[in-house]
C-alpha positions in Angstrom: -13.8 -9.4 -3.8 -10.9 -7.2 -2.9 -11.4 -3.6 -3.7 -8.9 -1.0 -4.6 -9.0 2.0 -2.4 -8.4 5.0 -4.6 -8.8 8.7 -4.2 -7.8 11.8 -6.1 -5.8 14.3 -4.1 -5.8 18.0 -4.7 -2.0 18.2 -4.1 1.1 18.3 -6.3 2.6 14.8 -6.8 5.4 15.4 -4.3 3.1 16.9 -1.7 0.8 13.8 -2.1 3.8 11.5 -1.6 4.7 13.4 1.6 1.1 13.5 2.9 0.6 9.8 2.3 3.9 8.9 3.9 3.1 11.0 6.9 -0.3 9.4 7.4 1.1 5.9 6.9 3.8 6.6 9.6 1.2 7.4 12.1 -0.1 3.8 11.9 2.7 1.6 10.4 6.4 1.4 10.2 7.5 2.8 6.8 10.1 0.5 5.3 10.8 2.3 2.1 9.5 5.0 -0.2 10.5 4.1 -3.8 9.9 6.0 -7.0 9.0 3.2 -9.4 9.0 5.5 -12.4 12.6 6.4 -11.7 13.5 2.7 -11.6 11.8 2.2 -14.9 13.5 5.2 -16.5 16.9 4.3 -15.2 16.9 0.5 -15.9 15.1 0.8 -19.2 16.9 4.0 -20.4 13.5 5.7 -20.9 13.7 9.5 -20.5 10.2 10.2 -21.5 8.2 7.7 -19.4 5.0 9.7 -18.7 3.8 8.1 -15.4 4.9 9.3 -12.0 4.5 6.5 -9.5 5.8 6.2 -6.0 5.2 3.3 -3.6 5.3 3.6 0.2 6.0 0.2 1.7 4.8 -0.3 5.3 4.6 -2.9 8.0 2.5 -3.2 11.1 4.6 -5.8 13.1 1.7 -6.9 15.2 -0.4 -7.4 12.1 2.3 -9.2 10.2 2.7 -11.6 13.2 -1.0 -12.2 13.3 -1.1 -13.0 9.6 2.0 -15.2 9.7 0.6 -17.1 12.6 -2.3 -18.0 10.3 -0.1 -18.9 7.4 3.5 -18.4 6.6 2.6 -18.0 3.0 1.0 -14.6 3.7 4.5 -13.3 3.9 4.9 -13.7 0.2 2.5 -10.7 -0.2 4.1 -8.5 2.4 4.8 -5.7 2.9 1.7 -3.6 2.7 1.9 -0.8 0.2 0.3 2.6 -0.5 0.8 4.1 -3.9 0.8 7.7 -5.2 0.7 8.3 -8.9 0.1 11.1 -11.4 -1.8 10.5 -14.6 -2.9 13.1 -17.1 -2.1 15.9 -14.5 -4.2 14.3 -11.8 -2.7 12.8 -8.6 -4.1 9.7 -6.9 -3.4 7.6 -3.9 -4.3 3.9 -3.8 -4.1 0.8 -1.6 -5.1 -2.8 -1.8 -5.5 -5.1 1.3 -2.9 -7.8 1.2 -4.7 -9.5 4.1 -7.9 -9.7 2.0 -6.0 -10.9 -1.0 -4.4 -13.7 1.1 -7.8 -14.8 2.3 -9.5 -14.6 -1.1 -6.7 -16.4 -2.9 -6.7 -19.3 -0.4 -3.2 -18.5 0.9 -4.6 -18.3 4.4 -7.7 -19.7 6.1 -10.5 -17.2 5.6 -12.0 -17.6 9.0 -8.7 -17.3 10.8 -7.8 -14.2 8.7 -11.0 -12.3 9.8 -9.5 -10.8 12.9 -6.3 -9.9 11.0 -8.4 -8.2 8.2 -10.5 -6.4 10.8 -7.4 -5.0 12.7 -5.6 -4.1 9.5 -8.7 -2.4 8.2 -9.0 -0.1 11.2 -5.4 1.1 10.7 -5.8 1.5 7.0 -9.1 3.4 7.5 -7.3 5.9 9.8 -4.5 6.4 7.3 -7.1 6.8 4.5 -9.1 9.4 6.4 -5.9 11.5 6.9 -5.0 11.7 3.2 
């Protein structure tokens, strides 16, 4: 079963976004940092949407290649993302392994994904330990 990595951060929301982005940049290429709550507010004309939610989209090119070499369909789950959100005054970071999801959903052969999952896990662990 794929687990959600989640931890509460003793930082303001923006400080948490900055800290997660910085940690991710040390292991991955950051493709985009997007405030999902702002997209919701703007496109749905909601001024009082209470959830703050930012996603940091990242790619490890060597890991992406490894995964795509197993199955091109893994690309439908890419890129990897780390999220920061604030709920009830508490700030959290979260992450779910797209490589494990691909394996568990049968998008890619489980045995062939094991080295991809292991290498990705090492990078994610280093990121996670820094935030």
